[in-house]
N, C-alpha and C positions, 0 to 999 in steps of 0.2 A: 640622398638625404642630406639636409643641412646638418652640420656638426652641432651636437648638443653640448658636449664638454669633452675635453681631451682625454679624460680618464676612462671613457667607455669605448667598447669596440666599435660602436656605431660611428663615433667621431673619427676614430683612427682609420676605420675602413674607408670612410668617405674621402678622407684626405689622401689615402693611398690611391684610390681610384682616380681622383682628379689628377694626381701626379703622373699616373701611368697613362692618362688619356683614354680611360676605358669607358667613359660615358657613352650611352647608345647614341649613334650619330644622327644628326638631322640632314637629310639628303638635299643636294642641290637639284636644279631642274632636271639634270640627267646625272645619275650617280656615277661615281668614278668606276664602279664595278660593272658598268654596262647595263644595269637594270633600268628599264624605262621609268621616267618620272611618273609618280602616281597622280591620279586625277583628284585625289583628296588624301591628305595625310594628317592624322590627329596624333601628335606626340604627347598628348595630355597637357599641353600648355593651355591656359585658360585666362579669361578676363571676365570677372563677374559671372554672368549666367551663360557665357559663350565658351564653347570648346573650340579652340582656334585651329583652322585648317592651315598648316604651315607649308602646304604645297604651293601657295601663291595663287590658287584658283578661287579663293574667296568663299569656299563652301563650309563656312563655320557651322558647327552643330549647336543646337539649343539645349541647354541643361534644364532638367526638371528634377526637383527634389535634392539637388546636389549643390554644395557651396564650397567655400575655400577650405573648410575643415576636412573635406573629403580628398583633397589633393596633397600628396606627399612627395618629397624629393629623396630618392634613394640613389646613392652613388652618382650624384649630379644629374640624375635622370628623373624628370617629373612623372609621377604615376597618379592614376585616379583609382581610389579605393571604393569600389561599388560594394555596399553593404546591405543590399536589398532595399535601399532607400531612394533610388532614383535612376534616371536613364538620360541618354542624349538622343535628340532627334536630328537625323542627317537630312539635309535638303537634297532635292533632285539634282541630277547632273553628273555625279561621279560615275554612275553606271547608267547608260542610256536605254538599254533594252531593245535597241534596233537589231541586235543579234544576241546570240547566247555566249558572247565572248566577254568574260570579266574575271577579275581576281580580287580576293579579299584576304588580307593578312592581319592577324591580331597576335600580339605578344602579351602574355598574362601569366599569373601564378595565383596560388591560394584560392582556387575556385571551389566553392562548396558543391557537394554532390546534390543536385536538385533538378526539378523540371523547370528549366530556365533557358533563355537564349543569351549567348555572348553577343551576337549581332544578328540582325535580320535585314534582308532587302525585301520590301513589301510593306503594305499598310492595311489596316483594318482589323480591329480587335473583335474576337468572337470565339465561339465554342467550336469544338470538333464537328466537321461535316455540316457547317452552316454557311450561308451566303455572307453573313456578317464577317466571318473570318476571311481576311485578305489572302490572296495567293502570295507565296513567298519562298525565299531560300534562306536557310538558317544554319547556325552552328551552336550547339550546346557544348561547352568545353568539359563538362563533368556531369554526365547524365545518370540519374538514379536508375533508369531502366537498364543502363549498361554498367552498373556498379562502378561509376566513376569514369567510365570510358567516354570518348568523344562521340556525340551524336550529331549528324548533319543530314540535310535532305532538302527536297524541293516539293512544293505543293501547288497544284493548279486544280481547282475544284472541277469535278465531273458530275454529270447527271446521276451517275450511279453511286457516288461515294465522295469521301473527303478529298481523294486525289493526291495524297502525300506518298512520295517515294523516298526511302531513306538510303543513305550511303551505307553499305555493309559495315559491320563493326570493325574497328581498327583504330589504334592510336589512343593515347591518354597523356595527360600532362605529366611532366617530370616532377618528382618529389623533392628535388634538390636544386632546381634552377628555374628561371623563367622559361616558359615554352612558347614557341611560335607556331600557331595553327594557320595554315594557308589553304584556302579553297579556290580551286581553279575550275572555271566552266569554259568548255570549248565544244561547240556544237551540241551533241546529245550526251556529252560525257562530263561528269563532275568528278574531280580528283581531289582527295584530301591528303595534305602533307602535314607532318609534325616535325619541326626543326629542320625543314628542307628535305625530309625523307618521305617518300610516298607511303601511305598507310592503307588507303582503300580507294575504291572507284565505283561509280554508279553510271549505268547507261539508262537514259530516259528519253521520252519523246515530248517533252514540254518546251514551251517557248517563253523567254524572258519578256516578250511583248505583252504577255498576260499578267505579268507581275509588276513591272516598272511602270507606274502610272501616277499622275498627280504631282503635287509639290513636295511630297515627302518620299525620299528614297527608302528610308528604313530607320532602324534604331540600334543604338549600342546599349546593351544591358536590359532590353525589354523584349518579352515574348509577345507574339500576337495572340496566343491562346489565353483566353480570359482567366482560367484558374491558375496559370503558372506564376511563379514568384519572379521578382526582379533579381537581377544578377547579383551574386556575391562572389567577387574576385578582385584582385589587384591587376589593373590593365596598365601596361607601360607604353604601348604603341599600337596604332592601327592605320593601315593603308588600304586604298582601293585603286584599282586600275580598270579602265573600260576596255580591257584587252586580256587575253589569256597569256599569262607568263609561261615561258618554257620551264621544264624541270631545272635547267641550269640557272635561269633567272630567279626561280623560286629559292633555290639554295643560296644564291649570291645575296639575295635581299635579307636573309635571316641574320640577325646579330650573331656574332661568334659565340661559341660555348663559354668562353671566358667572360665575355660581356654579360651574358645572361646569368651566369653563376654569380658574378659580382653583385649585380643588382639584387638577386635573390638573397644573397648573404646579408646585404644591407637591410633588406626587408625583415629577414629572420632576426637580425640583431636588434632592431627596434621592437619587434614583437616580444622577444625575450625580455628586454628591459621593462616593457609595460607590464608584463605578467610577473616579473620578478619583484617589482616594487610593492605589490599588494597595497596595504594602506599607507605606505610611505609616499612622500611627494618627490623625493630625490634620493639617489644613491649616495649623495654627500650628506644626507640628513636622515639616517636610518634610525628609527625609534621603535619599530615593531618588526616582528619576524618577517623575513622575506619568503617568497614562494617560488623557488626555482622550478620552471616548467619542465616536465619530462619530455615534451615534444612541442614544437610549434610548426605550423605550415607543413605538416607531414614529415618534419625532420625530428628524429629521435635524438635526445640529448642526454649526456652524462655529465655530472658536476663534480668539481673538486674545489677545496678551499685551501688558501695559503695559511690560514690560521683558524682552525675549527673552534678554538677557544673564544674567538670573537664572532665568527659567523660559520656555522656548520654547513656541510654540503647540502643539507636539507633546508637551509635558510634560517634555522633557529639562531637567534642572536643572544649575546650575553652583554648586557649593559653594566658599566661600572662607574667609578668615580671620574674617569677621564675618557675623552674621545679616543676611539681605537680604530685602526684600519685593517682590512683584510681584502684579499682578491678572490673573487669567484670566477671560475673558468668552466664554460660549457664546451663540450666537444661533440660534434656530430659524426655520423658513421663514415663520412669522407675524410675525417681527421681535421676538419676546419675548426678553429677555436674562436670563442666569443668571450672576451675578457671584460670583467666588470670590477672596477675599483669601488669598494664600499667603505663608508665611514659610519661607524656605529657611535652614536652620540652618547655622551655621559648622561646619567640619570640622577636627578636631584631627589632629595628626601621628599619634597613636596610632590614631585611627579610620581614617586613610588606610592605615596599616600593616595594620590588621585587614581592611580591604576587599581589599587586595592579596593577603593570605594566603587569603582566601575565594575570590577569583577563580582563583587558582592551584590551590587544592584542588579546585575544581569541574571541572577538566580531567580527562577520563577517557580514558586510552589503554590499549589492550591491550598486554600485555607481549610478545606475539608478533604480528606483523602480516603479512598476506598482501595487503594493499591499501594504497593511498595513505592517509595519515593526516589526520584532520580537525584540523589545528593552527590553532585559532581565532586570529583577529587582534584580537578585542575581547572583553573580559569580558562575560558574559551579564547580570550583575546591576548592576555599578557602572560599566561602560563603560571599564575600564582598557584601555590599548593594550598588546597582547601581541606580542612579537617572538620568533622562534625561531632558535637556532643549533644546528648539528649537528657531532658529532665526525667525521662522514664525509659531507660534502654530496653526494658522488657516489652515496651509497646513499639518504640521506634529505635532501631539499633544505631550505634555510633560507628565512627570510622575505626576499623581494626588496624591498630598501629603495627601489628605483626603480619599484615596481609602480604601474601606472595602469590604471584600469578601461577596458574597451573602449567604443567609441561605441555598439555594438549588442550586445545580449545581456547575460547576467548577468555581474556582476563576480565575480572569484574571491574568495570569503569568506576564503580562507586566504592570500591575497596571495603566492602562489608557494611557500609552505612546505608540507612534507609529501608531496612527490612521491617515491615509493619506487621504487628500481631494484632489484628482487630478483635475487639471484645466480642463475646458471644452474643448471638441474637437475643435481644430482650434485656441485656445487662446495661445498655446505654453507651453513649460515645465517651471517649476519653480525650482529655486535653494534654498536649505535650508541647514543651518549648524546646525548639532546636536552636543550636548556636553554631554558626559557621565561622571558622577562623581562617582567614586568607593570609598567606605569608609570601612576601616577595622582597628581595633585596635587603634582607635583615629586618624588615618591618612587618608588623602584623596588624590586622583589623578584624573586627567581628561584626556580625549581624545576627539578630535573633528572628525566629519565625514562630508564630503561634499556630499550631496545627491541631485540628480536630480529627481524631481517628474515628471514623464511623464504625459503629457496631456491624457485625456481619448481617447480611440480609436473610430474609426468610427463604427456606428451601423446602422443596417438595419432590416426591419421586417423579422421574421422567416417565411419561406415559404416551409420548408421541414424538414427532419429528417436524422440523421446519426446513425449508429449502430456499435458496436464493440463486438466481441465475440470470444470464442475458439470453436473448433469443437468436440473434443473427447479426451479420455484418451491417445490415440495414436497420437493426432495432437494438441499439446498444444502450439499453436502459435496464434497470434491475427489476426483476419480477420475483415474487415470493409465493410459496405454496406451504401448506401444512397438511398433516395427516388427520383424517377424521376419526381414527382409532389408534390404538397402540399396535399398529401393523405398518411396517415400513412401506408397504405397497398400497397405500390408500391416500395418496396425495390429492389435494384439490386446490385450485387457485385461491389466493387471498386477494383482498381488495377488489373483488369483482373481476379478477383477471387483468386489471390495469397495472401499469408500472407503479412500483412503490417508491423508487428513488430514481431521479433523472438529473442530468447535469446541464446547467446553462453556463458553466464557466470552464476554464482550462480548455481541453480539446472538445468538450461537450459530448464525450462518449464515456460510458461506463461498461467495462467488461470484466469477466472473471471474478465475480464477487466471492469473498470467503468470509465465513462467520465463525467466530470462536467465542465460547463462553469464557468469561473471566475466571481466573484461578480460584476466586472466592465464590463464584457461581451466581452472583447477583446482578450481572450485566452482561451484555453481548457486544463484541466489537465486530465491525464489518469493514473489510478492505476491498478495494477494486482497482483495476487498471484504468489509467487515464489515457484512453485511446479511442479514436473515432474513425474507423475505416469508412463508414457510411458518409462521412463529411468530405470524402474525396482524398484522404490520405492514402498513398500507395503503400504496399507492404514493404517496399524498399525504404521509404522515408520513415515508416513506423519503426524500423529497426536501427536506422542510422541517425534520425533526427527526432526520435520519440520523446515523450514526456519524461522528466526526471522526478515526477511526483507520484505519490500514491494518494488515493482518495480514502478517507477514514471517517467512520462514524461510530457512535455508541448508542445503545438502547437498553432499556430495562424490560421491554415487552415485544421487541421485534416489529413494532408498529410505528412508534415515534422515534425517528433517528435524528441525532444531533451530531454535528461535526465535532470531532475530538479536538480540533484546533479552532473552535468557534470564534475565538478572539481575532482570528485572521480573516474572518468572513467566510463566504461560501466558496472555498477553494481547497485544493489539495495541499499536500505537504511535500516539500522537496526533501527527498532522502538520498537521492543518487548524486553522483559526481558529474561535473560538466563533460568529462571525457566519455561518459556512457551514452550508448545509442538509444536505449529504451529502458523502461521499468515495467516488466511484464509479470502478470499473475502473482501479485504479492499475497503470500500466506503467512501465517504466524503460529507459533507453538510456544508453550511455556517451558522454560529451562529450569529444572529443579536446582541445578548447581549454581547458576547465576542469579536465581530469584528474579528473573526478568523475562519478558517476552522476546522471542527471536523472530524478527520479520525478515522473510527471504523472498527474493525475486530474481528474474532472469534479465540479463543485459548483455549486449555487446560492449566491448571496451576499445576505445580508440586511443591513439598516441597523444592526441591533444584535443583541445576544446573545439577545434574546427572540424574534427571527425574526418580528416583527410586520409590518414593511414592507420593501419592496425598491424603493427609489427609483431604483436603477440597472437595474431589470428583474428579473423572476423567472426569466429564462432560465438554463439551465445553461451554464457556461463552463469552460474548462480552466485549471488552475493547475499550478505545478511547485514542487518543493523539490529541494535538492541533498543528496547524501550520499556518503560514502566507505566507510562501514562498515555501513550499513543498521541502525544503532542510533541514531546522532545525525543530525538533519536540520536544514537551515537553516529559519528561521522569521522572519516569517510566510510563507505560500505566496505566490508571485508570480503575477500574471496572465500566462497564456501565450497564450490565445485568448479574445477577447471582441469579437465583431462586433455584439453586440446581438441575436443569434439563438442558439438553443440548439445547442451542440456537445457531444458526448460521445465516449468510446471511441476515442482516438487510439492508433495504433501506429506505430513508426518503424523504418526500416532505413537504412543508409548505403550508397550506391553511388558509388564514386569520391569526389569532393569534396563531394557533396551528401547531405543528409539528406532522406529521402522520408517524408512523413507521411500516412497514411490515417486519416480521421476520419469519424464519423457526423454527418450533418446531422440533429439531433434535432427540428428545427422541423417543423411539420406540412405545410409546403409549401415552395415555392422560397424561398430566403432569401439575400439579399446575394450574388447572382451564382451561387448553387447552384441547379441546375435542379429538383431534386426533394427533398422531405422524406423522412425516414426511410431515407436511402440514404447511400452512401459517396462521399467525394470525396478527391482527391489533391493535395498541395502539396509543394514542395521549397524548401530553403534551405541555404546554407552555414553558417548560424548556428543551432544547435539551439534555443537559448533566446530567439531573436528573438520579439518580441511581435506577434501578429496582431490587427489591429483591423478588417480588411476582407478579404473573399474577392475577390482580383483577379488576373487574368492579367498585369496590368501591373506587379505588384510586382517589384522587383529582387531576384532570389534570392540575390545576394551579401550582402544585408543583411536581407531579410525573407522571408516565405513566399509563394511564387508559386503561384497556382492553376493546375494543369495537367490536371485531369480532374474530372468531376462526374457524378452519377447513374450510377455505375459498374456496379451489379448488378441493381437492380430491373427495368429494361427487359428483362433477359435471364432473370431467375429468376421474375418475377411476384410477388416477395415483398419485404416490407420487410427491410432488413438492418442489422446492427450488429456490434459486436465484431470488426472486421477484424483479420486477422493476415497476416503476410508471412514466408515462410521460404525461405532459399536452399537449393537442392537440392545434395546431396552429389555429389562426383565419383564416377562409376560408377553413379549412380541411373539406371535406364533411362528415366526421365521427363525427364532432363536432357540437352538437346541442345546445351548449351554453357554459358552462364551462367544456368542455369535457376533459376526461383523458382516457388513455389506461393503464390498469394494465396487467402485463405479469408474468407468472410463468413458470419456466423451468421444464418441465416433463422429467427429465433426463433419464428416462428409456424408453421413447417413443417419440422421435423426437424433443425434445427441447421445445421452447417457445409456450405457448398457451395464446392468448390475451383475455381480458375482457374489453369491452368499458363501461365506466361509466362517472360520473360527479363529480366535486368537491363538489357540494351540497350533493350528495348521500354519498360520503365518510365522509363529515363533520357531516352528520346526523346519522351515524351508532352508535348504542349502543348495549349492549348485550341483551337488550329487543327488539331492532328493528335493526337487523344486516344487514349490506350491502349485505352479501353473501346470505341472505334469501329473498332479493327483487326480483321482477319479472324480472327486467332488467339484473340481474347478471347471465349471461350465457356465455359460451365460444364462442368466435367469430371465424370464419374460419381463418385458418393459412395462407391462400392464400395471397401472397404479402409480407410475412415476409422473413427475411433472411433464406436461406436453412440450415436446421439442426443446428440452433444456440444453443450453450450451454452457460450457465451463462455469461451474458454480460451486455451491457448498451445501452440506447437509448437517444438521445439528440436532441433538436430543433436547427435548423441552418438556416441562411439566404441563399439567392440565390448564393452569391459568394462562399460559402462553398460547395454547391451542384455542382457548376461548377468546383471547384477545385478537388473535389472527382471524378467527371466524367472524367476529363482530366488527373487526377492524376499528376498534375504539379503545384500545389499551386494556390494562389489567383491571378486573373488577374483584371485589372482595369475595372470598369463598364463605360458604355457610359453615356453621359449627354446631356441635351437639355438646351440651353440658350434662354430665351425669354426676349425681351426688350420692355418696354412700355414708350412712351413719353407722359407726361402730362404737357402741357405748356412748360416750360423750364427745367423740372425735368425728368430725365430718370431713370427708375427702371428696373434692370435686375434680373430675377428669374432663378436660375439654379436647374434643377431637375435631379436626378440620375435615371438610368434605373431600379435600384432595390428599388427605393423609400427610399433609405437610406440617411444618413447625407451627406451634401455637405458643405465644408468650403474652405477657400482660398480667392482669390481675383478675382475681375472682373476688367479688364482694359477697360475703355471707351476711344475711339479714334475718333476724327473728324478732318480731315486735319492734321495740325501741333499740335493740342491740344490733350493731353492725360492725363488721371488720373486713378490710381488704387484705388479701393475701396474694403475693406474687406466685405465678405459676413456675414450677420447676419440672421440666420434662413433661409438660402438659398437665400437671397435677398441682392442686393446692389443698392444704388441709388446715383445720383449725380446731382447737379444743373449745367446746362450748362452755360458757360460764354456768355454774350451778343455778338452779332455779328457773332456767329457761325451758319452756315447753310450747309446742305449737308447730307452725309450718316454717321450716328453715328454707330460705331461698338462697341458692348459689347462682349469682349472676356473673357470667363472663363479660368483662367490661370492654374487651377488644384491646387493641394496642395502637400506639401513636401512628403507625404506618397505614392503618385502616385496611389491612389486607385480609383480615378474618372478621366476619360479622359477629356481633355479640349474640349470646344465647344464655339461657338459664335453665336450671333444674330446681326441684324442690323435694323435700322429704319431711315427713311428720316426725317431730321430736317428742318423745314421751316425757312425762314429768320424771324428776329424779327418782331412782329406785328407792323404795323403803328399806329400812334396815332389817325388817322381818324377812324370813324365808319366803320365797314365792309360793303361791298356791300350787296345787297339783293339777291345775287346769292345763290341758295339753297345749304345747306351743305349736305355732304354725310351722309347717314345712316350708323350706325355702321356695319362694316363688319369684321367678324372673320374667317380667313382662316387658319386652322391648317396645320402643315407640312404634305405634301402628300407623297405618295410612290414615290420615285425618278424614273424617266424614262429617256430615252435617247433623249427625244424630245428637239430640240433646243429652246432657249429662244427667243420669238418674241420681236420685238421692243416695248417698253412700250408706253402707251398713256400719254399725259401730263395732268396737271391740278390737280393732287392730292397733298395733303399736303398744301393747301392754307389756309390762315387765316380763321377762323371760323370752320375748321374741328376739330374733337375731338382728344383724345390721339391716337397716332399712335404706333402700335405694330409690332415687327418682331421677329421671332424665328428661331433658327437653331439647328441642332444636330451635333454630331461628326461622323455620318455615312459617307461612301464614297461620295465624291462630285459628284453630278449629277444635271441635269437640270430638274426642275419640271414645269408643266404647270397648271395654274389656270385660273380663270375667269378674264376677262378684266374689268378695271374700266374706265368709260367714263370721259370726261373732267368735267362733272358736278358732278362727284363723285359717280354716280349711277353705279351699276354693270350691265354689258351687257352680258347676258348669251350666251354661245356658242362661244364667241370670245376668241382667245388666250389672256392670261392675263398679266397684269403688277403687279398683286398681286401674289408673288412667294414664294416658301418655300426653304430656303437654307438648304441643307442636308449634306454639307461637312465641314470639319474642317478648310480648307484653302479657304478663300473667297476673290475674287477680286471684289471690289465694286466701283461704280462711281455714283455720283449724276447727274441725267439728268434734263433737264428742267422740271419744275413742281414738282420736289422732288421725282421722282420715281428712282428705283435702277436698275442698269445693273449688271448682275452677270457674272464674267469671267469663273469661274470653277463650278458654281452651281447656286442656286437661293435663293432669300430671299422672305419670305412671309410678306406682309404688311397688317396690320389690322388697321381699324380706329374705334375709339370709340367716341361717342358724349361726349363732355366735360360736 
C-alpha cells in the first residue's frame, strides 16, 4: 500500500516492508527456487481495462466492471479488490486442454462466504444441468455450502445429469494472513493445496478436452452458474501452468508466511482506518466521534487510548478550545498492533451553535400523536444533552431530572419524558407545546414542537380473533383469517383467500408476521421478517448475509395497512447492526416499566461487517430494540438472550406481575438445561428486558428469566416445533373455562400450527418441578377450525367491527345504536347503546316543539331538565360522533302537561308497562287510545333504533292505563332513524314513518 501519512500504522508498516524487502516477488522466466515459469501470471498489475500478464507470454486478461479504484497497493504489492462488482476474462492458451495436466495458484484474503467462483477454467453461463452451462473446473475460496470452507470441482455434462464432481471438503482461508490456494490436475486426479499443504483430493474420469475450447480460457471472479454472485475478495496474485506441479514445487511457489502475513496486516490496517474515521475525512482533522471496529477481515481487535480525555477507547471524542492529540492502538489476537495518531480539532462557538441546531433539527415528532413520544435525551450525532419541558406535564411528561437507570433491564432512553396521557374518548384532543433544550460545550439552544394529543379511540368487547401467517418457502406473502364466531376454532380466510400484504421491495419475501394491538387499543401493528427463500436464497446465506431490516405496518381495521415509516417509501426499517447475520421473526410486547414497545428478533453476530468470523460463536441469539412509534428505534440492538446455544422465535405474554416467554431451542440437541433441541421452552420474569445468559430454574424471576418448562411439544406431537404463539381466550368463547389461553406451535414439517388449550393459572403455576407440559390437560387440540396450512404467524383478539371489516374486506363500518328515553317527572334521561356493546359518545339533542337542547353523553347517558310549560312528544336524538363509528338513532316519549297544584284524583294509576322494541312489520299503526300520560302515572319511557323505519304493533293501553290484551296498541316501538311524531290527546304518539314504544314506570 502506498503510504498515506507517517502517523498511521499503514504508512509505517508499508515503509518497514519495503525496507525489509518483503513485497511479494515477481518471478523471472524460471524462478530461482526451481519452480517452472508459469504460462500466465497476473500479479494484479493493470493498465486501464487490462490485467497484465507479467509472465511475458502476452496473455493479458480483460477487465469488466473494474477500474483504477478497485486496485490497491499493500506492502508494495498491488492487489485487486473484487467487491461483487466485476471480473476478468482470461484468454485461451495458458492451459491447452490437450491433456489433464495443469496447475492454478491464487493468493487472496477477505473472501466473503457466498456462492461464487474465485476462478474458473471453462466458458458458458447457464443454470444447473443445462447445456447452456459450460463444462468447467473451478475453485470457490469461501463457500456458503461449506460454511466458509473451500469448494472446488470439475463439471462435464452427461446425458443423465449435470455431471459435476466435487473435491471432498478440506481447507479454508486463514483468518490472519493472505492464503494461497493451489489446484493441481494430473491425469484423473485433482489435488487441492492451501499454503502449500495438501488438503483434499478427487479421483474423476473427465477430460480437459471437453472443457478448454474457444478463445476464452475462463474467468477470475466470475462463476458460470447464472444465479451465483461475483467474487468478493482481495486477490494479490494468480498464476497458471500448463503442467502439473509436484508437491515440492507447489510449496516452493507459495509466498512465505511472513510475506503473506505482512500483506494481510497492511490490508487490515487500511480497513481499520477506513472504519475508524466514520464521518471524519482524516485522522489529522477529527471533529466527530470515531468508530473503532471490534473486528475487520475476520481479525478481532481490542482498543486502548493514550489519552481517554481526548479520545476514549470507544472512539468518543472531547473537543475543547485547542487542538489536542491522542493515540489509539488496536491489538489483534496475534499481538500485532495497529497504531493511529489522532488530532481532535478545537471547536468554535459558531460550530457548537451549528451542532446544536443540527441536533434539534434531527428530532422528528408527528404533529398528532396516539402513542408515547420518543423524546430523545441525547443527540444522535454530536452527543448533546437534550431535556424536555411541557406546557401540560399531565398530558405529556417532561424529562425527569432525577432519573436513574434500573439495576436490571434496559434504561429508559427518554429519561421519563414523552409519556402521553390521552384524553378520554369523546372529550376531545388536547394541544401541548413541547420545548427541547440541547446543551453542548457550555452552550444551549431550544426548539418547540406543537403536538396534538389525540383522544382515546372507541373500544368494544372482543368477540372474535384474527390471524396472520405465511404459507410456505415458495409462498412468502402474508395471509389473514378471522373467526366467524366468538370461538377460536372457527377461522375462515379473509380477502377471498388471497394474500393481504406482499412485498416488491427489499428481499421481496415476507415471513413470520406478528400482530400486536397498541397499548391504547385503537390500532394494530404488524411486523414481518424480510426474507425470501423462494427467491433462491440459501439457508446459509439467510443466516450469514440476511436482511438487517424488519417490515412494519399499522392499521385501524386489519384491512388497510400503512407502513409505519411511510415517509421512507415502500421499504423496511433497518434495526439491526452491520455485524448481524439476519433479523428473524420480529415480535413486540409492551413494557410497563419503560412505557415503550420492546421489539425482539433472532440474529447471528459476526466479529465484523464482512461476516468472516464469529469469535463469540455462530449460534443465533435474541436481541431487542425499543420503540414508541414503530418508526424510530433505539440503536444498537441489545443482547436479550445469549446462552452460547442457538435460540430463536420468542413470544411473550403477561400474566399478573410476570412476563412469560416461550422460545424455540434452535440447537440440535439438549442445550444448557433444555432437554430437547428444535422444541419450545418457557421462562418467566418480572423484568421484560432482563438479559438471559443461562437457562436455569434457579434464576430469581424478580430480576432474571427463570426456566419453568422445556421440551413442551415434540414429545406429544412427534414433530419439531417453532414459531410459538400464545393467545388469551375471549370471555364467552366456549373453549374458555375461566382464564383460558390457547398456545400454538408451528410444526413446520407437518402442516403448521398445533394448538394446546390451557389457562393462565396453569401457565403461572409451572415450575421445573411441576411443569405445565407434564400436566394432564396439556394435550394437542384438534386443528379443525384453524387457518389452512399456516406457517409461523400471529393471532390477536378483535371486536365485532374488525370481524365485520375482515369479512367484507372493506374497512370498519358504523355500528347501529338504540336510543331509549325515560321521563321521571320533569327530567328526561336518554341512554344510547351500541349494537356491539362498545363505547358511545357524542351528544343527544332533546326536542319538544320549539324547544331544543343538546347534551353530551356521559357513560352512554344524557339527561335534561325540561322547562315548565312544555308538553307533547319529546324526541331524544343521538347525533353520533365525529368519528362516525356509531350510527345516529332516536327515541321519544310523551310529556304530560305540568301537574296541577290540586291533589290528584282517585283514578287508578297504570301499572308499570315495559314494551321493548319489537321486530318491525308492515302492519299499519292503529289509532291510539287516549288517557295515558296523566298526572299520577310513573316515568314514561320510549326507545328507538336506527334500523329501517317500519310500523310495529303492540298491545293497546286503555284509558285507565291498564293493558288490554289482544287489541292493536298505542304502545309502539320506533325502529327507524327518521321519525314523524305528533302528540295526540291524552299524550300518546302518532308515528308517520314508524312507531314509538311507550313504557310507564311507577314513580
